C-alpha positions as CSV (number, residue, x, y, z in Angstrom):
1,X,-0.2,-0.3,-0.4
2,X,2.5,2.6,0.9
3,X,4.4,1.7,-2.6
4,X,1.2,2.4,-4.5
5,X,0.7,5.7,-2.3
6,X,4.3,6.9,-3.5
7,X,4.1,6.4,-6.6
8,X,-0.3,8.0,-7.2
9,X,0.8,11.1,-5.5
10,X,3.9,11.3,-8.3
11,X,1.5,11.2,-10.3
12,X,-0.4,15.2,-9.0
13,X,3.0,16.1,-9.2
14,X,4.1,15.7,-12.9
15,X,0.8,16.4,-14.2
16,X,2.3,20.1,-14.7
17,X,5.6,19.2,-15.6
18,X,5.5,19.4,-18.6
19,X,5.7,20.5,-22.1
20,X,5.5,17.6,-25.9
21,X,5.9,18.7,-28.4
22,X,4.7,15.7,-29.6
23,X,1.3,16.7,-30.0
24,X,-0.7,18.2,-33.2
25,X,-2.6,21.4,-31.9
26,X,-1.6,24.0,-32.7
27,X,0.0,26.8,-30.1
28,X,-1.9,29.1,-28.5
29,X,-1.1,32.4,-28.0
30,X,-2.5,34.2,-24.0
31,X,-6.2,35.4,-23.5
32,X,-5.7,38.7,-26.4
33,X,-2.2,38.7,-27.0
34,X,-0.9,37.7,-30.8
35,X,2.7,36.3,-31.0
36,X,4.9,39.9,-30.5
37,X,8.0,38.2,-30.5
38,X,10.6,37.7,-33.7
39,X,13.1,36.0,-34.8
40,X,15.3,39.0,-34.8
41,X,18.8,38.9,-32.7
42,X,21.2,36.6,-31.8
43,X,20.6,33.0,-31.0
44,X,21.4,31.1,-27.5
45,X,21.4,28.0,-27.2
46,X,20.5,26.5,-24.2
47,X,22.9,24.5,-21.4
48,X,21.5,21.6,-21.3
49,X,23.8,20.3,-18.8
50,X,22.9,23.4,-16.9
51,X,19.0,24.4,-17.1
52,X,15.9,21.8,-16.2
53,X,12.8,22.6,-15.5
54,X,12.0,21.8,-11.3
55,X,8.3,20.1,-10.2
56,X,6.4,19.7,-6.7
57,X,3.8,17.2,-6.3
58,X,1.2,17.0,-3.4
59,X,-0.8,14.5,-1.6
60,X,-3.5,14.7,1.2
61,X,-4.3,12.4,3.6
62,X,-6.3,11.6,6.6
63,X,-3.3,12.5,9.0
64,X,-1.1,14.7,6.8
65,X,-0.1,15.7,3.9
66,X,2.2,14.3,1.4
67,X,4.9,15.6,-1.4
68,X,7.1,15.0,-3.9
69,X,9.1,17.1,-5.6
70,X,12.3,16.2,-8.7
71,X,13.5,17.2,-12.1
72,X,12.7,17.1,-15.5
73,X,15.8,17.9,-18.2
74,X,15.8,19.4,-21.5
75,X,17.1,17.9,-24.1
76,X,17.1,21.3,-26.5
77,X,16.2,24.8,-26.7
78,X,17.1,28.3,-28.1
79,X,16.6,31.7,-27.4
80,X,17.0,34.8,-29.4
81,X,18.1,38.2,-28.1
82,X,17.8,41.8,-29.3
83,X,19.3,44.7,-28.5
84,X,20.8,43.0,-25.2
85,X,16.7,42.5,-24.1
86,X,15.1,38.7,-24.0
87,X,12.9,38.3,-27.5
88,X,12.0,34.5,-28.0
89,X,12.4,31.1,-26.9
90,X,11.5,28.1,-26.7
91,X,12.5,24.5,-24.2
92,X,12.4,21.1,-25.1
93,X,12.0,18.9,-22.5
94,X,13.2,15.5,-22.1
95,X,10.4,13.5,-20.3
96,X,12.4,10.3,-19.7
97,X,14.6,12.7,-17.5
98,X,11.9,13.0,-15.0
99,X,12.8,11.7,-12.1
100,X,11.9,12.6,-7.8
101,X,14.9,14.1,-6.4
102,X,13.5,12.9,-2.8
103,X,13.5,9.1,-3.5
104,X,16.8,9.6,-5.0
105,X,18.6,7.1,-1.9
106,X,15.6,5.0,-1.8
107,X,15.9,3.1,-5.4
108,X,13.4,0.9,-5.5
109,X,11.1,3.5,-4.8
110,X,12.8,6.1,-7.3
111,X,12.2,3.0,-9.9
112,X,8.8,1.9,-9.3
113,X,7.4,5.8,-8.9
114,X,9.1,6.8,-11.7
115,X,7.7,3.7,-13.9
116,X,4.5,4.2,-13.4
117,X,4.3,8.3,-14.1
118,X,6.4,7.6,-17.2
119,X,3.0,5.1,-18.0
120,X,0.3,5.2,-19.9
121,X,-1.4,6.1,-16.4
122,X,0.0,9.2,-16.4
123,X,1.9,10.7,-19.5
124,X,2.9,8.6,-21.5
125,X,5.8,8.3,-22.3
126,X,6.6,6.1,-24.9
127,X,3.9,7.8,-27.5
128,X,4.6,11.6,-25.8
129,X,8.7,11.8,-24.9
130,X,9.1,15.3,-25.5
131,X,6.6,18.4,-23.8
132,X,7.9,22.1,-24.0
133,X,7.6,25.7,-23.4
134,X,7.4,28.0,-26.2
135,X,7.8,32.2,-25.3
136,X,5.4,34.2,-27.3
137,X,5.4,37.2,-25.9
138,X,8.2,39.3,-23.0
139,X,6.7,42.7,-20.8
140,X,9.6,44.3,-18.7
141,X,7.4,43.5,-14.7
142,X,8.5,46.9,-13.1
143,X,6.4,45.4,-10.3
144,X,7.4,42.4,-10.0
145,X,9.9,42.4,-7.5
146,X,12.4,39.7,-7.6
147,X,10.7,38.8,-10.8
148,X,11.2,41.6,-13.9
149,X,9.8,40.3,-16.6
150,X,6.5,38.5,-17.6
151,X,6.4,35.6,-19.7
152,X,3.9,34.6,-21.5
153,X,4.2,31.3,-24.0
154,X,2.7,27.8,-24.5
155,X,3.5,25.1,-22.5
156,X,2.5,21.7,-23.8
157,X,2.0,18.2,-21.8
158,X,0.9,15.3,-23.4
159,X,-0.1,17.0,-27.1
160,X,-2.3,19.1,-25.1
161,X,-1.0,22.8,-25.8
162,X,-2.7,26.1,-23.2
163,X,-1.0,29.6,-23.3
164,X,0.6,29.4,-19.5
165,X,2.3,33.0,-18.2
166,X,5.2,33.1,-15.7
167,X,6.6,36.0,-14.0
168,X,11.1,35.5,-14.2
169,X,13.9,37.1,-13.2
170,X,15.8,37.3,-17.0
171,X,19.5,38.0,-17.0
172,X,21.5,39.6,-20.2
173,X,24.7,39.5,-19.4
174,X,28.3,39.0,-21.0
175,X,26.9,36.0,-23.4
176,X,24.8,34.7,-21.0
177,X,21.3,34.7,-20.3
178,X,19.1,33.5,-17.2
179,X,16.2,32.7,-16.7
180,X,14.9,31.8,-13.3
181,X,10.9,32.2,-13.6
182,X,9.1,31.6,-9.8
183,X,7.1,28.3,-9.0
184,X,4.1,28.1,-10.9
185,X,0.7,25.9,-10.0
186,X,-0.2,24.2,-12.7
187,X,-3.6,22.6,-12.9
188,X,-3.0,18.5,-14.2
189,X,-5.9,17.9,-15.3
190,X,-6.1,20.6,-17.9
191,X,-3.3,18.1,-19.7
192,X,-5.3,15.4,-19.5
193,X,-3.6,14.2,-16.5
194,X,-6.7,13.0,-14.2
195,X,-6.0,9.9,-12.0
196,X,-6.9,10.1,-8.7
197,X,-6.3,7.3,-6.0
198,X,-9.1,5.6,-4.3
199,X,-11.4,8.2,-1.8
200,X,-10.0,6.0,1.6
201,X,-5.8,6.3,0.4
202,X,-5.9,10.2,-0.3
203,X,-6.4,13.1,-2.3
204,X,-3.8,13.7,-5.1
205,X,-3.8,17.8,-5.7
206,X,-4.5,19.0,-8.6
207,X,-2.3,21.6,-9.1
208,X,1.3,20.9,-9.6
209,X,4.4,23.2,-8.8
210,X,6.9,24.4,-11.4
211,X,9.4,26.0,-11.7
212,X,12.0,26.4,-15.6
213,X,15.7,27.5,-15.2
214,X,17.4,28.0,-17.6
215,X,20.6,28.5,-18.8
216,X,21.8,30.3,-22.4
217,X,25.2,30.6,-24.2
218,X,25.7,32.8,-27.2
219,X,26.2,30.9,-30.7
220,X,29.8,32.2,-31.8
């Protein structure tokens, strides 16, 4: 029973996590906006070793709240910079890299959880091996506190594309672009992840918390 609970909790989390470029849905821009970025400017290539998605999911049980957290690695991506400012970008995540960090010292439970999340019950990684986030609009966010930029874009998971907006801290300096989004709750059901436990075993929250961390280097 403990194994089942740990595995299913992870499902909650991953519902939001990532973005799939395999779907046939046409990308959607944020409501009321058109794609306003251009491909003009300098191209910066994603540093896949130093970029990642961080996720956290939650399950509510009678005695306490339980959570899992982990990462997903990117397989590719790039951003465009014009006049020293971020202009556009797209990041493709490798869903096979999905893993739970909190279970890293328990190989048996880690393998069971990761395998279940990648199965047809949840993210169907064999059918949808990638996910993606494409930036369609970049706006200065002077009132954003630690986050100086507002990113509008298209998040794709399991072939389903939805507009998602992130507050982000963006830096363009010395040939390096750094992007750190504010952790944001994503509704997993919006991306076709609707699995739930039997009620007696608790409730998996619909919200999955995601943060995108990107480092990109200028192409020479």
